[in-house]
C-alpha positions in Angstrom: 26.5 26.2 5.6 23.0 25.3 7.8 19.9 24.3 7.2 18.2 27.8 6.8 21.6 28.7 4.6 20.6 25.5 2.4 17.0 26.8 2.1 17.6 29.9 1.4 20.2 29.0 -1.1 17.8 26.7 -3.1 15.0 28.9 -2.8 11.6 27.8 -0.7 10.3 24.3 -1.8 13.5 23.1 -0.3 12.0 21.9 3.4 9.3 20.6 1.8 10.7 18.7 -0.8 13.2 17.1 2.3 10.1 16.4 4.1 7.8 15.0 1.8 11.2 12.4 0.8 12.6 11.6 3.4 11.3 10.6 7.1 11.7 13.1 9.0 9.3 15.4 9.4 8.5 19.1 8.8 7.8 20.3 11.7 11.6 18.5 12.9 13.0 20.1 9.9 11.2 23.7 9.9 12.7 24.0 14.2 15.7 23.2 12.8 15.6 26.0 10.1 14.8 27.7 13.2 18.2 27.5 14.9 17.2 24.0 16.9 19.7 22.0 17.0 19.4 18.1 16.5 20.9 15.2 15.5 22.4 16.2 12.4 23.4 12.4 11.1 19.7 11.9 10.3 19.3 14.9 8.7 21.8 15.1 6.1 21.1 11.5 4.9 17.3 12.3 4.6 18.4 15.5 2.4 20.6 13.6 0.3 18.3 11.3 -0.6 15.6 13.9 -1.0 17.4 16.3 -3.4 20.2 14.6 -4.8 22.4 17.0 -4.0 25.3 15.5 -1.7 24.8 17.2 2.0 27.3 16.1 4.3 27.3 16.9 8.5 29.9 20.0 8.4 26.8 21.5 5.3 24.1 21.6 7.6 26.8 23.0 10.8 26.8 27.0 11.8 30.6 27.3 11.3 33.0 26.5 14.6 30.1 24.8 16.4 30.3 21.1 17.1 28.7 18.8 14.4 26.5 17.0 17.0 23.0 17.1 19.0 22.7 18.6 21.6 21.9 15.6 23.5 25.5 13.8 22.7 26.9 17.2 24.2 24.6 17.1 27.1 26.4 13.1 27.3 29.7 13.6 27.0 29.1 16.5 30.3 30.0 14.8 33.8 25.6 14.4 34.9 25.1 14.9 38.6 21.1 14.7 39.8 20.7 19.0 39.3 22.2 19.3 35.7 19.9 15.9 34.1 17.1 17.3 35.5 18.1 21.2 34.2 18.8 19.3 31.3 16.0 17.0 30.9 13.7 19.5 31.8 15.4 22.2 28.5 15.5 19.6 26.6 11.7 18.2 27.3 13.0 14.7 27.1 10.4 12.8 28.7 11.2 9.6 30.9 10.3 6.5 29.5 6.9 4.6 30.6 7.2 1.5 32.6 5.5 -1.0 32.6 
């Protein structure tokens, strides 16, 4: 069950409750709800904390998809310069500022 089904099952207020009681922002949760893939462990932990239900990572995953984040999947692949640029653009990872 992913977050979308989760919230559909437990009612409209779920996202707000989770956001309020956790360090994860409503924006992040809304993005996940709308299908963006992110690191799921902190999300699962936050939802568990906020709602009191025991939420495990597989609960949040879509069926048959690996439960780690997009980032981790990209890390697992061989990074060549060209696809590093492409992934960075797609994920909007800004390089850290030096200085």
